[in-house]
N, C-alpha and C positions, 0 to 999 in steps of 0.2 A: 299774438299769437293766430287768432281767426283771422285777424286783417291780411296777415302776410300769407297764410295758406289758402284765402279766397281768391287771390291772384292765380294760384296753381291749377287752371281748370282742366289740362290735358296732361298733366304730369301723374304718373302711375305710382311714383314714390318720390318724397322729398328727403334730402339728406339731412343728416343732423348737422353737417357743416355748412350747408345752404341756409338753415334755419338760423345759425349762430350768426351767419354773415348779414343776413336779412334783417335779424332783430336787434343785434348788438348784444343780446344775453350771453351769459357763461353756459357753457354746456350743460353744468348741474341743474340751472335755472331751465332751460330747454326739456331736459328729461322730466322735469317734475310738471312742467305745462302741458306736456305731450299726454303724460300719465293721467292727469287730472282731465283733460279734454277727452281722453278715451274712456275714462271711467264714466265720463257723462255723455258718452255716445255721440261725440262731437268732432272726434277726431279717430281715423282708422289705426288701429294698432299695428306697429311695424312699418307699415308705408307711411306714416305720419302726413296724410293728406285728410281734408275733410270728407264726412260722409254726406249722404244727403240731408240729415236734419242739421249737420254742422254748416253747409253751405246756405240753408234757410237761415239759421241763426245769424250767420256771418253777413247776409245779406241785408237783414232787417233789424238785429239788435247786437250789432258787435261786441258792446260792451256787457251784455247779459243785464239788463237792467228791468226788463219788461216782466209782468206777471206771469205772462204764459210761457215765455223762455226759461225763467226760474222754475217755473212748476215742472216742464218739462225735463230740465236738467237734474232737478231733483230725483225726480222718479227715477230716470236712467240710472243715476249714480248710486240712490238706497235701494231701488228694487232689483238690480242684478246681484245674484250671488257670487260673480266673477269678483265683485269689489267687497272681498272677504268681511272686512271690519265695517265699512259703511253700511252695508246691506244687515249684517248682525246687530248693529246698533239700531236701526228703524225697524226691523222686523221680529226682535227677540228683546233685546235688552230694555229699550223704552216702552214697549207695549206689556211687559209683563214683571218688570222690576221696579221697586220703589226709587224715587229719586235720589240720587246719591253723586257724589262729587267725580272729578275726572279720575282720580286715583282708584276709587271705588270701580267705576268704568273700567279700567285697566285691570283690575284683580278680577273682575267678573267675567269679563273677555278672555282673559287667559286660562281661567279655569274652564270655561264653556266651551272653548275651542280645542281645548289640550287633548282630547279623545279623537279628535279629527285631523288635527295638524301636528307637525312635529315642533319642540320649543324653538329650534331655530327658524323656522318659518313664522311662528308667531312672534318671537321676538324681534324678528329683523324689522317687521311692519307695525306692529300693535302701537308703540308709543307715537310714532310720525302720524301714523293714519288717524288715531284718536285726537291729536292735537289739530289735525286739519279738518275734522269734522266740526269740533268746537269753536275754532276759528271761523270757519266758512259760516256757520250757522248763527253766530252770536256777534262777529264784528264786520264779516265782509256781506256780499250781495245778497247770500241766501239768509242773511238776517231779516229782509223784507218780507219773506214768507211767514217770519214768525211762529215757527214752528218748533223749536227749541228755546228755553228760558232757562235763565240763572236765578236761584234764589240768593238772598242775602248772606246765606251760609255756606254758599257755593255748590250748592246741589243743584242738579240739572235735571228737566223735566220736559216732556213733549205737551205741546198745545194741540187740541183739536183744529183742524183746518177744514172750516165749515163751507167754504165758498170757492173752490177751484173756478178757474176759468172753464166754462161749457167745452168749448171746441179742443182747448189742449188737453182736458180730463176724457174727452171721448176718443181722442186721439190714443190716449194712454190705455183704454179698455181694447180698442182694436189691436194695439201692439202686444199687450200683454196675452189676448186670446191666439193672436197668431202664434206667439212664442210658445203658447200650450198647445198648439194645433187643433183648436176649437172654435167654432162660431156661435157657443152657447156657453153661458158664464151664470151661475148661482150667484144671486145678490149676497145671500148669505155667506157663502164662500168666499166673497171679495173682502168681507170684513175680516177674515182670519187668515186667509191664505199668504204666505210670504212671498213679497215681491208684488202684490196687487196694490193697483193705485189706491184703493181705498185704504189699504193697511199703512203705506208708508206716508200718507197724510193724516193718519190718525182720525179717519171718518169714522163715525159710529152710526148706526143704522137712522137715527133721526136726521142725520146730514147727508147720508148716501141715497137715501129714497127720492127725496125732493131733487136731487141732482139727476137721477135716472129718470124722473118724471120729466124734467126740462128737456133731456136728450130725447125722449120718447116724443114729447109733443114737437119737436124740432124735426121729426123723422129721421134722425140720425142712428138710431138705434129702435129695436122694440123692445118694450117692457111688458113680459107676460106674466099673468096671476092665474096659477092653478091651485086651488084651496088655499093652504098655508105656503105654496111654493111662489118665490118671485125668480122668474128668468130673464136674463138680459140676451135678447138674441141680436146678432151683429148681421148687418145687411151686405148684400153684394155689390159691389163696385166701389164701395169705400176701402182707403188705404189708410193707415195711420198718419202718414205724414200729410194728407189731404187737409186733416183737421188743424195741424199746425201752421201749414200755409195759409189755410182759411182764418185762423186767428191773427196773423201778420198783417193779410190784406184786408181784414174786416169784411169779409163775404162769405156766402154759405158755401160749403165743401162740395155740394153735387155741383156748382159753378164749374168746378175743376176736373170732375170726373171726365176722363177721356183724354185729358191734357193737362195732367200735373206738370206744375214746373220742376218739381223734383222726384225722381223715381227710387 
C-alpha cells in the first residue's frame, strides 16, 4: 500500500477503485490497510494519500522494518486517543492492570469503556481491534520492539522499552508537545500522561532521564532542573519530522532546518 501510494505525488485523493486496481487486493483488504495506515499516521483518512511521515517511511523503509520507523508508528498508533482500543491498551490497561489473557483484555475494555461509548460502538470494534494489537505485537513487525510478551499461561504483559532511538524519540516529544500546544514539558508528567512517548513505551524514570540527557547533550532540546523539578524545553526551529528524516538519513536534524524534505 505504501509503495503504491508513494507514486501519487500530486493527487489530492486516491479512490478505492484505483487502489484495488493498483494492488490487486480486495476491497475489504484495502479498507483494512488504509485504516491501519491512518491509525499509524502514515495515510490521510478519507483522502487515502500519504501523510508527510508516510512519504518519509515509504521512501526509506517501505516494509516498516527499521527500529525508528516501528517506534514512530507504534507511538502514533498507541498514543492517539482516536485509536480507541489501541490507545486504551497501552495507556491504561497495560500500565495499571495485572497480566491477563485476551479474554480478560476484552472484558476489562468492555467494562472500562462502557460509560463513555455505546455498546454498539464498543461491540463493533472491540474484538477485531484487540486481535489486531495482539497479532501486531506478538507475530508481526511490531514484535521487533518486544513491547508485549505472552506468558506460558496465555497472560499478556508489557515490557519496559529502555532504549528508543534518540532521533525518533525526540521527534515524538516535539510532536507530542505540538499536539498539546506547549514548548515546555514536565519530565514527571511524561511518565504518566496518556499518549506521551514515555508512557506508550513503558519507560520509567531510570530510563527516561538518561534519554533526556542524551537529547540535551546533542542540543536537540534543553533539560532544565530547578530544585526537584525537571523540565524539558523544546527549541525553536525544530519540527517533529526533521528528527524522523534525520534518523533515516543518519544526519543531524539541524542540518535540515530551513530545507526539510517533508513539511
